[in-house]
N, C-alpha and C positions, 0 to 999 in steps of 0.2 A: 436537499430533499431528493428522493428518488423519483425519476420521471417514469411513470407507468408505461410509457411507450418504449423505453430503453430496454434492450434485450441483452441477455448474456448467453454464452456458448456452454452447453452442457457437454460433459466429457464422460467417456467410459473409464473404467478403472485403469486401463493402460494409456489414458491420455488422449484418446482419439475423439474428435467431435461426434456427438450422437444426436444433437438437436439444439434447439434454442428455447428459452423461456423468458418471460418478463422479469426484469430485474426487481421490480417491486415485490414479487412473490418468491424470490429465490432464497433469501435468508430467513429460514424458519426453524422450527424444532427438528425438522428432518431435511436439512438442506442437501440438495443433490450436488455431486461433484461438478464443479464448473471452472471455467478459465478466468483468471484474474492476473494482475501484475502488481508489483510494488516498485517504488523508485526512491533511491536515496540521493539527494542533491547536495553537492559540495559547492562552496564559494571559492573565490580566488585565493583565500588564505588557508584553505584546507578544512574549514569548519563544515559540519554537516547540519542540514536543516531538519529539525524535528518540529512536528505540529501536534497540537492538542485538538483532538476530535471535538467537533461541535456537540453541545449537550443534546441537540435534537437528533443526532445520529441514531439509527436503529441498533447498531451493534457497537459495543464498547464506547458509549458516549463519554466525553470528558477525559479520556485517557490520552497520554502522550504516545506518539507513534512515529513511524518513518515520515519522510517528506510528504508523500501522497501515495495512494493506491487507486486502483480502478479495474474496470472490466473492458476488454476490447469488444466492440460490437461484432456481430456475425459478419465475417468477411473482411474485417479491419485488421491490418497488420498491427501487431502488438506495439512496435515502436511508434507507429502513428497514434495509437491510443495513449501511449505515455505522453507524447507531446500535447495531445488534445487535453488530457486530464490535468497536466501541469498548468495550462492556461485557464481551464475551467475552475479548478479547485484552489490553486494558490496564485493565480495571475502571473505565472512565471514563464519566461522564455528560456529554453534549454539549449545547451550545446553538448557535444560529446556523449550522447545517449549510448550506453554500452550495456550489453547483456552480461551480468555478473554471475548470477546463479540460475542457470537455465532449468534446473530440475527441482526447484524448491516446491514443496507440497506440505500442506498442513491442514489439520482439523482442530478446531477449538470451539468451546462452548462458553458463552458469556453468562453473566450472573442472572439474566432473564431466561436463560435456556436456549437462546437463539444460537444456531450453529454456523460457523464458517467452515466450508469444506472446499478447498481450492487447490488446484495446480496453479502456481503463482510465480512465474519467472520474475527474478529480481534484477532491476536495472540500477545503474548509477548514472549520474549526469552532472553537468556543471551549470550553475545559474548564470544566465546572461542578462538578467534584469532584476529589478526589485521584486520582493514578494508582496503581493496584493491579495490576501486571502479572501475567499468567498465565505462570509460568515455562516452560511448554512452548512459548510463543510468543516471549517477550521475556527476554533475558538481563540487560539493564540499560536504563536510560533517563536522559535529561538534558533539562532545559529550557535552551535556548541562544538567544542573540541571533541573529536571522536573518543579519546580516552575518558573524558568526563562523562560522555553518554554511556559508554560501556560500564563505568563504575556506578553510575546512577541506576542503570538497569539491573546490575548485580545486587545492589543494595535494596532496591524497591521494585522488584519485577511486577508486582500487582498494579503499579501506577502506569504501566506501559502495555501496549497491545501485545497479545501473545505472538503475533507474527514478527514483531520487532525483536522480541526476546529470543526468538529462534533464528532470525536472519543475522543478527550481529555476530554471533560466534562463527557462522558459516562465512560471512564476509571477511572476518579476521583470518580464518583458516585458509581462505583463498588469497590472502595477502592484499586485500582491497580496503582494509580498514586498519589503521594503526592501533 
């Protein structure tokens, strides 16, 4: 569930902070450009963690997606927000948090008409603990081979979040995903 007191950073078209707004009202039919992040977590055998969004999520409920996403709070370093959200959303301790795609940006509209409009740096990390998902965020999770994930997304893109379908090829092109 979104905490009405949580705020997100609003951005200009060139990515500069221009203000803040409550997270509870940011994802609408006319979502302003704002700062977010995505993280792809790998385990010790090279599998990637995918999660299925809780059915109660406002945007893309029930779809499979990357390990987790979030929004840094105003004044919070993005890497700190990554570590915070890993603990909050999937109960995971991380190591080797690395910026993989610094300039990732996307806009997508879900079936209800709600818009995602984010500058969303993409990170990779290693799992240093077991996954303990928060049920208000994650319905289920799987550790999968990166090639299996890529093939699944290619075969059924509608079953995955639009940001995941865009991030996977970019991670492959950067040599970060087999």
